[in-house]
LUMLODO-614909 format. One line per 2 residues: their letters; for each residue z, y, x of C-alpha. Coordinates in steps of 0.02 Angstrom, whole numbers, plus 50000, padded with zeros to 5 digits. Layout:
# residues N
a) Z,Y,X; ...
***
This chain:
# residues 375
mg) 49115,52171,48539; 48924,52170,48563
ii) 48754,52219,48489; 48735,52137,48327
ge) 48559,52161,48315; 48428,52251,48204
ki) 48494,52272,48028; 48367,52279,47865
nn) 48437,52471,47837; 48418,52544,47989
pg) 48468,52731,47978; 48459,52765,48172
kg) 48284,52689,48182; 48184,52805,48308
lr) 48323,52923,48337; 48402,52964,48507
il) 48584,53016,48511; 48676,53079,48661
va) 48845,53026,48683; 48963,53125,48816
pl) 49147,53102,48825; 49276,53210,48923
dw) 49331,53160,49078; 49517,53190,49053
gl) 49586,53017,49099; 49492,52861,49030
gh) 49537,52870,48851; 49395,52975,48799
at) 49273,52861,48880; 49350,52704,48793
rc) 49366,52759,48624; 49187,52794,48628
ip) 49134,52627,48670; 49142,52558,48470
vi) 49063,52720,48433; 48926,52688,48539
ya) 48898,52504,48476; 48896,52576,48299
fi) 48751,52690,48342; 48664,52547,48429
na) 48705,52430,48277; 48622,52571,48162
ga) 48443,52565,48279; 48472,52732,48366
sv) 48421,52749,48563; 48586,52806,48644
il) 48583,52907,48806; 48761,52928,48894
ag) 48814,53075,49006; 48968,53093,49117
ea) 49015,53063,49300; 49137,52988,49404
at) 49269,52872,49317; 49181,52909,49142
ea) 48999,52852,49218; 49094,52692,49299
il) 49174,52628,49141; 49021,52665,49021
kk) 48902,52595,49146; 48997,52439,49163
ef) 48998,52422,48972; 48830,52485,48935
pi) 48723,52444,49096; 48558,52449,49007
ln) 48572,52622,48932; 48510,52771,49010
fl) 48643,52896,49090; 48633,53065,49136
pl) 48736,53153,49267; 48858,53283,49184
kg) 49000,53350,49281; 49165,53346,49220
yn) 49318,53472,49189; 49419,53381,49350
ik) 49580,53427,49269; 49724,53432,49396
ys) 49909,53393,49347; 50063,53460,49433
kh) 50192,53346,49500; 50335,53424,49405
kr) 50350,53426,49223; 50412,53617,49220
sf) 50241,53677,49302; 50125,53584,49203
fl) 50059,53721,49077; 50054,53847,49224
kl) 49952,53719,49329; 49828,53693,49178
ls) 49827,53883,49148; 49763,53921,49332
qa) 49625,53807,49287; 49561,53912,49148
pr) 49427,54008,49227; 49352,53847,49304
ik) 49354,53761,49136; 49271,53910,49060
kt) 49138,53900,49179; 49111,53711,49161
ih) 49097,53734,48970; 48959,53870,48991
ye) 48873,53758,49124; 48874,53614,49000
hk) 48806,53723,48870; 48668,53771,48971
wl) 48645,53585,49020; 48637,53536,48842
rk) 48490,53654,48791; 48384,53579,48937
vv) 48430,53404,48899; 48402,53426,48712
kd) 48219,53483,48749; 48183,53366,48889
qk) 48249,53211,48813; 48200,53239,48635
id) 48378,53216,48573; 48405,53214,48391
gv) 48602,53214,48379; 48747,53254,48496
is) 48918,53161,48500; 49041,53267,48601
dn) 49216,53188,48623; 49314,53346,48666
rf) 49180,53432,48767; 49175,53608,48724
gl) 49018,53663,48772; 48901,53526,48693
yh) 48854,53613,48531; 48679,53665,48492
st) 48575,53791,48377; 48469,53670,48311
ap) 48516,53492,48341; 48665,53417,48244
tv) 48818,53410,48355; 48980,53323,48313
yi) 49155,53362,48411; 49277,53219,48417
th) 49461,53259,48426; 49624,53192,48354
ql) 49705,53355,48397; 49672,53466,48253
hi) 49857,53517,48300; 49886,53541,48489
et) 50060,53515,48553; 50103,53622,48699
gn) 50298,53613,48678; 50299,53798,48627
pw) 50273,53853,48434; 50188,54014,48489
ln) 50071,53934,48608; 50028,53798,48485
ki) 49954,53937,48371; 49862,54011,48512
aq) 49792,53839,48569; 49735,53787,48396
qi) 49647,53963,48371; 49548,53931,48537
hy) 49518,53751,48497; 49449,53799,48332
ny) 49340,53939,48395; 49244,53795,48487
in) 49251,53672,48359; 49172,53786,48232
rf) 49014,53797,48333; 48975,53611,48302
sq) 48903,53540,48141; 49043,53435,48097
cw) 49213,53379,48172; 49265,53189,48172
vp) 49454,53140,48184; 49494,52959,48254
da) 49632,52919,48139; 49666,52854,47968
eg) 49655,52999,47840; 49808,52952,47735
pi) 49998,52957,47764; 50002,52800,47865
nl) 49919,52857,48025; 49946,52853,48229
ag) 49936,53039,48268; 50050,53122,48140
kl) 50046,53313,48132; 49918,53313,48278
sh) 49785,53249,48172; 49855,53307,47999
td) 49876,53489,47969; 49867,53611,47836
rl) 49742,53728,47911; 49577,53657,47950
pi) 49416,53705,48050; 49281,53791,47944
vp) 49148,53648,47972; 49168,53483,47888
vk) 49313,53379,47949; 49305,53187,47926
ym) 49413,53052,47981; 49331,52912,48083
gv) 49477,52780,48050; 49561,52708,48207
ls) 49449,52679,48362; 49475,52531,48463
rf) 49349,52437,48581; 49455,52264,48547
kk) 49445,52128,48419; 49616,52030,48375
qq) 49601,51863,48436; 49722,51707,48432
lv) 49755,51682,48625; 49903,51594,48711
vt) 50024,51696,48792; 50025,51678,48983
nk) 50102,51843,49052; 50283,51906,49033
ll) 50220,52089,49056; 50050,52174,49075
vv) 50050,52359,49152; 49895,52456,49107
ls) 49883,52624,49210; 49787,52785,49172
gp) 49776,52967,49159; 49749,53091,49297
ep) 49821,53120,49473; 49943,53129,49538
qr) 50053,53065,49386; 49958,52883,49388
si) 50008,52868,49569; 50177,52925,49543
fe) 50209,52797,49402; 50114,52657,49499
nm) 50225,52664,49648; 50380,52670,49534
il) 50313,52510,49449; 50276,52432,49608
lq) 50446,52438,49669; 50509,52377,49508
ik) 50400,52216,49484; 50413,52165,49680
df) 50543,52039,49636; 50520,52013,49445
ge) 50494,51826,49462; 50387,51809,49302
pv) 50204,51827,49289; 50144,52009,49288
vl) 49970,52088,49273; 49936,52263,49348
vr) 49784,52353,49297; 49766,52506,49398
gl) 49657,52603,49299; 49527,52659,49436
pa) 49350,52596,49393; 49269,52673,49530
qt) 49393,52596,49669; 49340,52449,49770
at) 49483,52405,49865; 49629,52336,49784
ls) 49808,52280,49821; 49889,52107,49855
fg) 50057,52096,49782; 50146,51928,49789
en) 50106,51765,49692; 50163,51811,49524
iq) 50074,51971,49511; 49884,51996,49484
vf) 49807,52159,49519; 49655,52230,49453
nh) 49581,52398,49492; 49493,52399,49315
ls) 49441,52276,49187; 49298,52265,49061
sn) 49336,52287,48878; 49326,52090,48837
el) 49432,52049,49001; 49563,52189,48965
sq) 49576,52132,48771; 49618,51952,48830
ki) 49755,52013,48962; 49839,52121,48820
qq) 49839,51976,48693; 49885,51845,48825
se) 50049,51961,48872; 50216,51955,48790
mv) 50233,52147,48832; 50126,52287,48873
la) 50178,52445,48986; 50070,52587,48964
ra) 50052,52778,48962; 50070,52858,48775
gy) 49895,52900,48776; 49808,52908,48606
st) 49664,52796,48649; 49794,52666,48719
im) 49888,52676,48569; 49733,52649,48449
dl) 49693,52482,48550; 49867,52431,48543
ai) 49887,52456,48360; 49717,52366,48316
lq) 49785,52230,48414; 49954,52234,48340
qk) 50035,52215,48523; 50210,52248,48567
ai) 50212,52384,48698; 50325,52499,48798
lv) 50243,52675,48819; 50289,52805,48930
pt) 50222,52979,48909; 50150,53081,49045
pg) 50281,53199,49111; 50232,53369,49052
qa) 50099,53326,48937; 50163,53384,48781
eq) 50043,53276,48661; 50098,53120,48736
ey) 50278,53158,48732; 50260,53201,48541
la) 50160,53047,48503; 50300,52941,48595
ty) 50437,53033,48470; 50332,53008,48322
lk) 50288,52826,48354; 50454,52775,48395
qq) 50529,52864,48239; 50399,52776,48140
ql) 50458,52613,48195; 50274,52561,48272
fy) 50299,52577,48466; 50449,52573,48583
tc) 50445,52717,48701; 50543,52799,48839
lq) 50528,52929,48972; 50475,52913,49147
dk) 50620,53003,49223; 50739,52860,49287
fd) 50630,52735,49211; 50701,52555,49241
lk) 50593,52420,49176; 50727,52289,49158
ia) 50833,52407,49029; 50659,52455,48945
lk) 50614,52263,48922; 50788,52222,48843
es) 50793,52376,48720; 50624,52335,48662
ea) 50664,52152,48626; 50789,52225,48492
fy) 50650,52355,48444; 50527,52242,48384
kt) 50606,52138,48248; 50454,52139,48127
ek) 50260,52127,48140; 50174,52285,48123
la) 50041,52354,47998; 49867,52353,48093
pg) 49774,52512,48030; 49570,52475,47993
gl) 49444,52524,48127; 49294,52632,48145
ne) 49216,52676,47970; 49037,52648,48019
nl) 48984,52729,47851; 49024,52884,47939
in) 48896,52861,48067; 48758,52779,47958
nw) 48775,52932,47836; 48761,53054,47976
lt) 48607,52968,48050; 48537,52963,47876
di) 48559,53158,47870; 48469,53169,48034
qk) 48322,53081,47963; 48303,53197,47808
ik) 48316,53340,47915; 48172,53277,48029
as) 48073,53217,47870; 48077,53394,47801
q) 48026,53490,47964
***
């Protein structure tokens, strides 16, 4: 994917758009990549914001774009599934403080940087009283594992969503979709809700398969490292070509792990897209951004949800029921068994959904131009 060049009808010309993804894993940053390209192709000047891994991955993809420091939520996970929700709840005061901070930060940035519009991928505080703001989320329904808590979580989420101008959902709008009830609910926020299509930074290519397995690690600690250590033990004597991408874009030191195993801390979008399509099977988390990437590429995969993440556990169950992806749990994960069972699972080619609906972005930019013209 790359910058196409200036179009004749350029709705974003002269507009300055801020894009800021949540730092909860790498998925929010990676799924913003096609959105950022769409804004650039529409003629807008894009400014990015974030820190740490988010900053590393976006700066690598867009080295010439202006990047503003914005501290993240720094969510920490528990080691054990049963204490996941309590661990998250204990961080609520700090999360609320971060939301207050980023809202105050945005007011200053809109003024100083002359921002015309804001795209917030799941950052609650990036709404504004005058600048048009969009909140991106695929979780109109939040799955906690408890029906009572689901309702409370949705209400809290909607209270924040309704402070934005619009809500954009990265999924197909119809019955054939990737997120199931997470993105399709009977009760919607008050603000306009628009479906973006499936977001992916990747393009389908015809490449020769050279690797038996590609392992793509992602997500917050300590579960990323726990799963990595499990995989390293099981691929040690695998005997066939394996590629391991650790999901550590800010890391410089890497691992050396035998002749048949290539190890990378991080790969660019183009490099990772090629590695995926050169691999017979992919092993990855059931993160939604990963799912969208794999669906666009029509790639066979074994998805393992992060323990305690009810959202990933729901997605794994839903996608397996829809016969879209083979999934299994991390507890007592056995790579050889998973590979054997997945061979029987993938009997037919899967339908690839459409990608980003760029008309949504162009129409939003046109609306901003009309607002500016009327002022």
